[in-house]
NUGU-972321 format. One record per atom (N, C-alpha, C): x, z, y. Coordinates in steps of 0.1 Angstrom, whole numbers, padded with zeros to 4 digits, always signed. Example, Ala and Ser with C-alpha at 12.3 -4.5 7.8 and 13.67 -1.06 7.14 Angstrom:
<pts>
+0132+0078-0057/+0123+0078-0045/+0132+0078-0033/+0128+0071-0022/+0137+0071-0011/+0129+0079+0000/
</pts>
This chain:
<pts>
+1027+0320+0468/+1042+0320+0460/+1034+0317+0446/+1047+0304+0438/+1040+0300+0426/+1034+0309+0421/+1032+0299+0413/+1026+0305+0398/+1022+0297+0386/+1039+0285+0386/+1039+0274+0379/+1045+0279+0370/+1047+0281+0353/+1056+0290+0348/+1058+0288+0336/+1077+0285+0329/+1077+0277+0314/+1073+0288+0310/+1066+0286+0295/+1069+0300+0282/+1076+0287+0273/+1090+0303+0270/+1096+0294+0256/+1094+0302+0245/+1093+0298+0239/+1091+0304+0223/+1103+0299+0215/+1109+0311+0209/+1123+0305+0198/+1126+0316+0182/+1128+0309+0178/+1132+0308+0161/+1142+0309+0165/+1155+0327+0158/+1167+0327+0160/+1175+0327+0147/+1181+0322+0150/+1195+0321+0133/+1210+0328+0136/+1213+0332+0125/+1233+0331+0127/+1232+0328+0112/+1248+0331+0105/+1248+0325+0098/+1245+0332+0081/+1234+0344+0087/+1226+0352+0077/+1217+0347+0075/+1210+0339+0086/+1192+0337+0082/+1188+0340+0097/+1180+0335+0094/+1169+0337+0106/+1168+0355+0107/+1169+0359+0116/+1165+0371+0127/+1158+0372+0131/+1148+0365+0139/+1137+0365+0148/+1130+0348+0146/+1117+0352+0146/+1102+0343+0144/+1096+0346+0152/+1096+0333+0162/+1081+0329+0166/+1088+0339+0178/+1099+0343+0192/+1097+0350+0197/+1088+0348+0211/+1086+0351+0221/+1085+0349+0233/+1103+0349+0243/+1103+0338+0247/+1115+0345+0251/+1114+0352+0273/+1125+0363+0268/+1115+0370+0285/+1128+0375+0293/+1136+0369+0300/+1146+0369+0315/+1152+0379+0312/+1151+0393+0309/+1156+0405+0299/+1170+0407+0290/+1160+0394+0289/+1167+0398+0271/+1183+0387+0274/+1185+0381+0282/+1200+0376+0292/+1206+0384+0299/+1203+0390+0305/+1210+0402+0310/+1201+0415+0318/+1199+0423+0310/+1182+0440+0310/+1188+0438+0321/+1200+0443+0327/+1199+0451+0347/+1196+0440+0356/+1198+0427+0351/+1195+0425+0364/+1186+0418+0364/+1181+0411+0357/+1165+0402+0352/+1158+0415+0345/+1158+0422+0347/+1144+0431+0346/+1131+0430+0348/+1132+0432+0367/+1122+0429+0372/+1114+0414+0372/+1119+0411+0363/+1114+0392+0368/+1105+0389+0351/+1092+0385+0348/+1090+0384+0340/+1090+0369+0329/+1091+0360+0342/+1089+0350+0338/+1099+0342+0347/+1097+0324+0340/+1106+0319+0339/+1100+0303+0351/+1097+0308+0360/+1088+0296+0369/+1101+0278+0370/+1089+0271+0374/+1085+0262+0373/+1077+0253+0375/+1090+0237+0381/+1084+0231+0388/+1084+0220+0382/+1069+0217+0378/+1065+0197+0371/+1069+0190+0380/+1070+0188+0392/+1070+0176+0402/+1077+0175+0407/+1088+0174+0407/+1104+0175+0414/+1116+0176+0405/+1124+0166+0401/+1129+0159+0392/+1144+0172+0400/+1151+0182+0389/+1156+0192+0393/+1167+0183+0387/+1176+0188+0395/+1190+0178+0396/+1209+0192+0402/+1216+0189+0397/+1227+0198+0403/+1226+0199+0420/+1225+0184+0420/+1234+0180+0430/+1219+0191+0443/+1208+0195+0440/+1197+0204+0447/+1205+0216+0456/+1213+0223+0452/+1215+0237+0442/+1228+0236+0462/+1227+0246+0467/+1240+0247+0473/+1250+0252+0466/+1270+0239+0464/+1277+0241+0458/+1284+0255+0454/+1282+0266+0468/+1284+0283+0460/+1274+0291+0451/+1266+0284+0455/+1257+0290+0438/+1266+0291+0427/+1266+0303+0421/+1271+0303+0410/+1255+0304+0397/+1263+0303+0383/+1248+0305+0378/+1239+0313+0378/+1240+0321+0380/+1232+0335+0378/+1223+0335+0394/+1230+0329+0403/+1221+0325+0413/+1205+0316+0414/+1218+0312+0406/+1206+0296+0403/+1196+0304+0394/+1196+0310+0385/+1189+0318+0378/+1177+0324+0383/+1182+0330+0397/+1176+0338+0401/+1160+0331+0409/+1172+0316+0412/+1155+0304+0420/+1148+0306+0407/+1146+0304+0403/+1136+0307+0387/+1132+0313+0381/+1136+0325+0384/+1127+0337+0385/+1120+0351+0397/+1130+0345+0402/+1123+0356+0415/+1112+0349+0427/+1102+0346+0426/+1089+0340+0435/+1091+0335+0448/+1097+0347+0454/+1110+0349+0471/+1114+0337+0470/+1127+0335+0456/+1138+0325+0457/+1127+0312+0459/+1125+0313+0447/+1123+0298+0444/+1108+0292+0452/+1100+0299+0459/+1089+0294+0468/+1098+0290+0488/+1106+0296+0490/+1126+0297+0495/+1129+0281+0497/+1132+0280+0480/+1140+0267+0479/+1132+0259+0481/+1114+0258+0478/+1113+0246+0478/+1107+0243+0496/+1104+0251+0497/+1104+0252+0514/+1118+0245+0522/+1129+0248+0516/+1145+0240+0522/+1144+0227+0521/+1133+0219+0504/+1136+0207+0499/+1129+0197+0511/+1115+0207+0509/+1107+0196+0520/+1114+0195+0533/+1116+0203+0536/+1129+0202+0552/+1137+0191+0550/+1147+0191+0539/+1152+0177+0537/+1144+0165+0528/+1129+0163+0530/+1122+0153+0524/+1127+0145+0516/+1131+0158+0505/+1135+0162+0485/+1119+0165+0484/+1113+0168+0490/+1102+0169+0480/+1093+0160+0488/+1085+0149+0472/+1069+0143+0469/+1063+0152+0461/+1054+0154+0466/+1036+0156+0455/+1040+0143+0448/+1041+0150+0435/+1036+0138+0430/+1019+0145+0416/+1015+0135+0413/+1001+0143+0403/+1010+0147+0388/+1004+0159+0382/+1008+0160+0366/+1017+0146+0361/+1003+0145+0360/+0999+0128+0347/+1008+0119+0359/+1014+0110+0365/+1029+0109+0372/+1037+0113+0365/+1041+0122+0375/+1055+0135+0370/+1055+0134+0352/+1049+0135+0345/+1046+0135+0331/+1052+0125+0328/+1050+0110+0333/+1049+0093+0330/+1061+0093+0337/+1065+0098+0343/+1085+0091+0348/+1097+0101+0339/+1086+0112+0332/+1098+0120+0328/+1106+0130+0335/+1097+0132+0346/+1103+0151+0354/+1096+0157+0345/+1089+0159+0338/+1083+0173+0330/+1092+0177+0326/+1095+0164+0310/+1106+0168+0304/+1123+0173+0309/+1127+0166+0323/+1137+0167+0321/+1142+0178+0331/+1133+0184+0337/+1138+0198+0347/+1133+0208+0332/+1125+0204+0325/+1124+0216+0310/+1146+0218+0307/+1149+0206+0303/+1158+0204+0294/+1169+0207+0307/+1171+0210+0319/+1174+0214+0328/+1178+0234+0329/+1164+0234+0326/+1161+0249+0324/+1165+0255+0315/+1161+0245+0306/+1169+0255+0288/+1182+0256+0292/+1188+0245+0297/+1203+0242+0298/+1210+0253+0303/+1203+0259+0313/+1209+0267+0325/+1204+0281+0319/+1197+0288+0313/+1196+0299+0305/+1196+0297+0286/+1199+0290+0280/+1205+0291+0265/+1217+0285+0267/+1227+0283+0281/+1241+0276+0272/+1250+0282+0264/+1259+0276+0259/+1269+0280+0249/+1275+0293+0259/+1284+0300+0247/+1288+0320+0249/+1278+0326+0260/+1269+0318+0261/+1255+0333+0270/+1258+0338+0261/+1251+0350+0270/+1246+0361+0259/+1232+0368+0257/+1223+0371+0250/+1210+0373+0248/+1208+0386+0239/+1202+0396+0243/+1198+0406+0237/+1187+0414+0227/+1189+0409+0213/+1173+0415+0208/+1173+0424+0202/+1161+0432+0209/+1161+0445+0202/+1176+0453+0206/+1184+0458+0196/+1191+0476+0204/+1209+0464+0201/+1207+0451+0192/+1222+0439+0194/+1215+0426+0204/+1227+0432+0203/+1238+0416+0216/+1243+0409+0209/+1242+0397+0212/+1248+0381+0207/+1248+0373+0217/+1255+0360+0213/+1261+0348+0220/+1255+0339+0215/+1252+0328+0220/+1246+0318+0214/+1255+0302+0215/+1254+0302+0205/+1268+0290+0202/+1259+0274+0199/+1247+0277+0205/+1240+0269+0207/+1225+0268+0207/+1212+0261+0213/+1198+0259+0214/+1201+0244+0208/+1183+0244+0199/+1177+0227+0196/+1159+0231+0200/+1163+0219+0210/+1147+0213+0209/+1138+0198+0208/+1136+0196+0203/+1128+0190+0200/+1118+0183+0208/+1120+0184+0219/+1118+0172+0229/+1103+0169+0228/+1098+0184+0222/+1080+0185+0231/+1078+0193+0235/+1067+0192+0242/+1057+0201+0252/+1044+0205+0255/+1040+0212+0257/+1024+0211+0261/+1018+0222+0271/+1012+0212+0278/+1006+0216+0290/+0992+0225+0288/+0994+0233+0292/+0982+0250+0293/+0973+0246+0309/+0961+0240+0311/+0960+0239+0323/+0950+0256+0326/+0954+0259+0340/+0951+0270+0341/+0943+0265+0354/+0929+0282+0356/+0914+0282+0362/+0922+0282+0378/+0909+0272+0384/+0915+0274+0402/+0933+0270+0405/+0940+0268+0391/+0959+0262+0396/+0957+0241+0397/+0965+0242+0405/+0970+0232+0403/+0979+0227+0394/+0983+0231+0388/+0998+0231+0381/+0998+0238+0369/+0999+0234+0356/+0996+0242+0342/+1009+0249+0341/+1006+0262+0329/+1023+0264+0321/+1023+0256+0313/+1037+0251+0312/+1043+0245+0302/+1048+0251+0291/+1047+0251+0275/+1049+0259+0269/+1059+0251+0258/+1071+0253+0251/+1081+0251+0247/+1083+0261+0232/+1092+0249+0222/+1099+0262+0214/+1105+0253+0209/+1119+0265+0209/+1133+0263+0204/+1141+0269+0193/+1147+0268+0191/+1158+0272+0183/+1168+0281+0180/+1172+0287+0183/+1185+0293+0189/+1199+0301+0175/+1207+0295+0181/+1214+0296+0168/+1230+0306+0174/+1231+0313+0163/+1239+0330+0176/+1251+0335+0169/+1254+0340+0174/+1265+0345+0171/+1266+0364+0175/+1265+0373+0163/+1267+0393+0168/+1274+0392+0167/+1277+0400+0181/+1288+0407+0191/+1288+0398+0208/+1297+0401+0207/+1301+0402+0228/+1309+0400+0228/+1324+0394+0223/+1335+0382+0224/+1331+0373+0218/+1344+0362+0233/+1337+0345+0222/+1339+0340+0210/+1331+0332+0212/+1330+0328+0201/+1339+0320+0198/+1350+0324+0182/+1362+0312+0183/+1365+0295+0179/+1363+0294+0185/+1369+0275+0176/+1361+0273+0159/+1369+0287+0156/+1358+0282+0140/+1343+0293+0134/+1348+0305+0140/+1333+0307+0144/+1317+0295+0146/+1321+0290+0160/+1316+0276+0165/+1312+0268+0154/+1326+0264+0145/+1328+0249+0138/+1318+0256+0127/+1321+0268+0117/+1308+0274+0106/+1293+0276+0111/+1295+0281+0124/+1279+0274+0131/+1272+0264+0128/+1282+0253+0139/+1276+0238+0135/+1273+0229+0128/+1281+0231+0113/+1279+0229+0099/+1273+0230+0095/+1261+0246+0092/+1255+0257+0087/+1242+0241+0098/+1244+0239+0106/+1227+0233+0116/+1229+0223+0108/+1244+0210+0115/+1238+0200+0105/+1234+0195+0094/+1241+0209+0081/+1236+0210+0071/+1225+0207+0064/+1215+0216+0067/+1201+0218+0073/+1194+0205+0073/+1199+0198+0087/+1196+0184+0088/+1192+0177+0086/+1206+0175+0079/+1205+0166+0066/+1201+0165+0055/+1200+0174+0049/+1189+0181+0036/+1179+0173+0036/+1175+0183+0050/+1162+0180+0059/+1154+0162+0056/+1164+0155+0068/+1165+0145+0071/+1165+0136+0058/+1170+0141+0049/+1166+0130+0031/+1158+0140+0030/+1147+0148+0027/+1139+0153+0023/+1125+0148+0028/+1127+0147+0041/+1116+0132+0043/+1118+0126+0045/+1129+0112+0041/+1128+0104+0037/+1124+0093+0020/+1126+0112+0017/+1121+0101+0000/+1104+0108-0003/+1098+0116+0011/+1085+0119+0012/+1083+0138+0002/+1096+0144+0006/+1096+0158+0001/+1087+0169+0015/+1082+0179+0016/+1084+0188+0024/+1100+0195+0030/+1102+0197+0041/+1115+0202+0044/+1113+0215+0045/+1123+0222+0034/+1126+0231+0033/+1123+0245+0040/+1123+0257+0037/+1119+0267+0049/+1134+0273+0052/+1140+0279+0063/+1152+0288+0069/+1149+0300+0062/+1165+0300+0051/+1168+0311+0050/+1165+0320+0064/+1157+0333+0053/+1152+0349+0064/+1165+0353+0055/+1173+0361+0074/+1186+0368+0068/+1183+0383+0063/+1190+0386+0058/+1184+0401+0048/+1187+0412+0059/+1173+0426+0059/+1170+0431+0069/+1179+0437+0072/+1198+0443+0068/+1206+0449+0074/+1210+0438+0088/+1212+0425+0086/+1209+0419+0096/+1205+0417+0107/+1189+0423+0105/+1177+0419+0115/+1178+0431+0128/+1184+0424+0140/+1185+0436+0148/+1165+0443+0150/+1163+0457+0152/+1157+0464+0151/+1155+0469+0164/+1134+0469+0169/+1132+0464+0178/+1138+0477+0188/+1139+0486+0182/+1137+0506+0189/+1148+0513+0185/+1155+0518+0196/+1164+0522+0188/+1158+0536+0175/+1171+0540+0168/+1169+0554+0159/+1172+0563+0163/+1162+0575+0170/+1165+0588+0168/+1174+0591+0161/+1185+0598+0173/+1193+0609+0161/+1193+0616+0159/+1196+0622+0151/+1199+0637+0137/+1204+0644+0146/+1202+0645+0157/+1210+0654+0160/+1198+0661+0176/+1184+0653+0176/+1172+0655+0179/+1165+0666+0172/+1168+0663+0161/+1166+0669+0144/+1162+0687+0146/+1149+0695+0152/+1144+0706+0149/+1141+0712+0140/+1149+0723+0137/+1143+0735+0122/+1129+0740+0127/+1122+0743+0117/+1115+0749+0118/+1113+0763+0119/+1100+0764+0126/+1107+0779+0130/+1106+0791+0122/+1105+0808+0121/+1104+0817+0111/+1091+0818+0105/+1087+0820+0103/+1072+0827+0103/+1074+0841+0092/+1070+0856+0104/+1065+0865+0093/+1058+0866+0085/+1059+0875+0074/+1050+0874+0064/+1040+0884+0067/+1028+0888+0067/+1021+0897+0064/+1011+0902+0057/+1016+0912+0045/+1006+0920+0037/+0999+0928+0039/+0985+0923+0034/+0970+0930+0038/+0975+0941+0021/+0966+0959+0027/+0964+0965+0016/+0952+0970+0016/+0945+0974+0009/+0928+0975+0005/+0933+0989-0002/+0927+0999-0004/+0922+1008-0005/+0915+1028-0004/+0911+1030-0006/+0900+1040-0004/+0892+1041+0008/+0888+1025+0005/+0871+1021+0015/+0884+1016+0027/+0895+1022+0029/+0902+1016+0037/+0909+1005+0039/+0908+0998+0053/+0920+0989+0055/+0934+0992+0058/+0945+0987+0049/+0958+1001+0057/+0965+0982+0059/+0973+0979+0073/+0981+0969+0071/+0996+0978+0069/+1002+0964+0069/+1015+0968+0070/+1022+0955+0070/+1035+0957+0081/+1037+0942+0087/+1058+0943+0079/+1057+0932+0065/+1067+0928+0055/+1081+0931+0069/+1085+0926+0063/+1102+0928+0068/+1108+0918+0064/+1102+0908+0051/+1106+0895+0047/+1105+0880+0053/+1118+0874+0059/+1112+0865+0059/+1109+0855+0059/+1101+0843+0052/+1098+0831+0049/+1098+0818+0054/+1102+0810+0050/+1106+0799+0057/+1098+0788+0051/+1093+0779+0063/+1087+0768+0060/+1090+0762+0051/
</pts>
């Protein structure tokens, strides 16, 4: 089974500012019920990916599963071999021919498409777009032929699950373009890029659900006991008064 994986780290922003920094993407973020058993995105570093390699009747979720399920992934590679579409290359050759870059872009477009849902913590968002600087790193793994591929992206999100309106999408795109123009100008005149604005705490999705107040248990009542000492004997009397903690 294939162990080649693509690790995606991301920052996420809304109109309010940055809500997540340097988070590792998990497939369950895209569909908690459908992808919860798949921890990684599987990656092909030496075969140039394109839509024509997949059956026409496959939907996006079906194609995503090929890159999530080791069984389906290996079946996909076997079928390419049978059709003589698989020609093994060295990693250095695949890198020089732009195959690794092409395949990263193919998978990013597949998993971070406009209007796709993504769940962060307890909240669900819609993806407006993603940004990738076209850079990647390769991490060698002992006793493995292919390295792990690492990329970093920025996600522009809209809170909620209703489809993005034209106005909302335009506002998000304008915010993005404005930041890009300002930072390009600063670099041109030798200034440091401006840090992205952090969203207020009320806009940052919590990692865990807050326990409801209905689970609160009242403390038990404790019966007070009074001891009396007299005439060399200890007399014990139980008080009827109840004391709350």
